[in-house]
C-alpha positions in Angstrom: 27.3 2.1 2.3 28.5 1.6 -1.2 31.3 -0.8 -0.1 28.7 -2.8 1.9 26.4 -2.9 -1.1 29.2 -3.9 -3.4 30.2 -6.8 -1.0 26.6 -7.9 -1.0 26.4 -7.8 -4.8 29.5 -9.9 -5.1 28.2 -12.5 -2.7 24.9 -12.7 -4.7 26.9 -13.4 -7.8 29.1 -15.9 -6.1 26.1 -17.8 -4.9 24.6 -18.0 -8.3 27.6 -18.0 -10.6 27.8 -21.5 -11.9 24.9 -23.2 -10.1 22.5 -23.1 -13.0 21.1 -26.5 -13.7 21.1 -27.7 -17.3 24.2 -25.9 -18.6 25.4 -29.1 -20.2 22.2 -30.1 -22.0 21.0 -26.7 -23.3 22.9 -25.5 -26.4 21.8 -21.8 -25.8 23.0 -22.1 -22.2 26.3 -23.4 -23.4 26.8 -20.3 -25.6 25.8 -18.1 -22.7 28.2 -19.9 -20.3 31.2 -18.0 -21.6 29.6 -14.7 -21.1 28.4 -15.7 -17.7 31.9 -16.7 -16.7 33.5 -13.6 -18.0 30.8 -11.4 -16.5 31.4 -13.0 -13.1 35.2 -12.4 -13.5 34.6 -8.8 -14.4 32.3 -8.3 -11.4 34.9 -9.7 -9.1 37.3 -7.1 -10.3 34.7 -4.4 -9.9 34.2 -3.8 -13.6 30.5 -3.6 -13.4 29.8 -2.1 -16.8 31.7 -5.0 -18.4 29.9 -7.5 -16.2 26.5 -5.9 -17.1 27.4 -6.2 -20.9 28.4 -9.8 -20.5 25.3 -10.7 -18.6 23.1 -8.9 -21.1 24.7 -10.9 -23.9 24.1 -14.1 -22.0 20.5 -13.1 -21.4 20.0 -12.8 -25.2 21.7 -16.2 -25.8 19.8 -18.0 -23.0 16.6 -15.9 -22.4 15.0 -18.7 -20.5 17.8 -19.0 -17.9 16.9 -17.5 -14.6 20.4 -17.5 -13.2 21.6 -15.3 -16.1 18.7 -12.9 -15.5 19.5 -12.8 -11.8 23.2 -12.0 -12.4 22.2 -9.4 -15.0 20.0 -7.8 -12.3 22.8 -7.7 -9.8 25.1 -6.0 -12.3 22.3 -3.5 -13.1 22.1 -2.7 -9.4 25.8 -2.2 -9.2 25.7 0.5 -11.9 22.7 2.2 -10.4 20.1 1.2 -12.9 17.5 0.3 -10.1 14.4 0.1 -12.2 16.1 -2.1 -14.8 17.4 -4.3 -12.0 13.9 -4.8 -10.7 12.7 -5.8 -14.2 15.5 -8.3 -14.5 14.8 -9.8 -11.1 11.1 -10.1 -12.1 12.1 -11.9 -15.3 14.3 -14.3 -13.3 11.4 -15.1 -10.9 9.0 -15.6 -13.8 11.4 -18.2 -15.2 12.1 -19.9 -11.9 9.8 -18.8 -9.2 11.0 -21.5 -6.7 14.7 -20.6 -7.0 15.7 -19.7 -3.4 18.9 -17.9 -4.5 16.9 -15.6 -6.8 14.3 -15.1 -4.1 17.0 -14.1 -1.7 18.5 -11.7 -4.2 15.1 -10.1 -4.7 14.5 -9.8 -1.0 17.9 -8.0 -0.6 17.2 -5.8 -3.6 13.8 -4.8 -2.3 15.2 -4.0 1.2 18.1 -2.0 -0.3 15.8 -0.2 -2.7 13.3 0.7 0.1 15.9 1.7 2.5 18.2 3.8 0.3 17.0 4.4 -3.2 13.3 5.1 -2.6 14.3 7.5 0.2 16.7 9.4 -2.0 14.1 9.5 -4.8 11.6 11.0 -2.3 14.1 13.6 -1.1 14.6 14.6 -4.7 10.8 14.9 -5.2 10.5 16.9 -2.0 13.3 19.2 -3.0 11.8 19.7 -6.4 8.4 20.4 -4.9 9.9 22.9 -2.5 11.8 24.6 -5.3 8.6 24.8 -7.4 6.6 26.2 -4.5 9.3 28.8 -3.9 9.1 29.7 -7.6 5.3 30.0 -7.4 5.6 32.2 -4.3 8.2 34.4 -6.0 6.1 34.7 -9.2 3.1 35.6 -7.1 5.1 38.2 -5.2 6.4 39.6 -8.5 2.8 39.6 -9.9 1.5 41.5 -6.8 4.3 44.1 -7.1 3.5 44.4 -10.8 -0.2 44.8 -10.0 0.6 47.4 -7.3 2.7 49.3 -9.9 -0.2 49.1 -12.4 -2.6 50.4 -9.9 -0.3 53.2 -9.1 0.1 54.0 -12.8 -3.7 54.0 -13.2 -4.1 56.5 -10.3 -1.4 58.6 -11.7 -3.1 58.7 -15.1 -6.4 59.6 -13.5 -4.6 62.4 -11.6 -3.1 63.7 -14.8 -6.5 63.6 -16.5 -8.1 65.5 -13.6 -5.3 68.0 -13.7 -5.6 68.6 -17.4 -9.4 69.1 -17.3 -9.2 71.6 -14.5 
């Protein structure tokens, strides 16, 4: 599964790597181009943390560039920061809602998230709820045993009182 997901991530980056319109006319985008290029190279080598840092720098230099945000989202996915990836994809779509490459990335992200990540999150929640219920049941059982002992202690005290008075 992870190898397939990594292959998909690389293809998403390859599709968007240098296709951003307006690199030549936008000074901020020119400054971001170096980070974008180095981020793409890092991702191709599997250095996703480095790629993520490069794309994050590029997003600061060119915050209005949808391709930068989309690549940043892909790198966030690769390092398992699912919620942040979703936020970055939303930002990319806000900037360029008609960009078909970004739309495709978002579709794949949503499918992957729904298929694997959300299920794993639900399993964790279910496991935690089961563990909590087991804890409650154990606490109630311990409380019942404690109450039984207290009742036994009360009857013993009454028996002692009766015995003393006799």
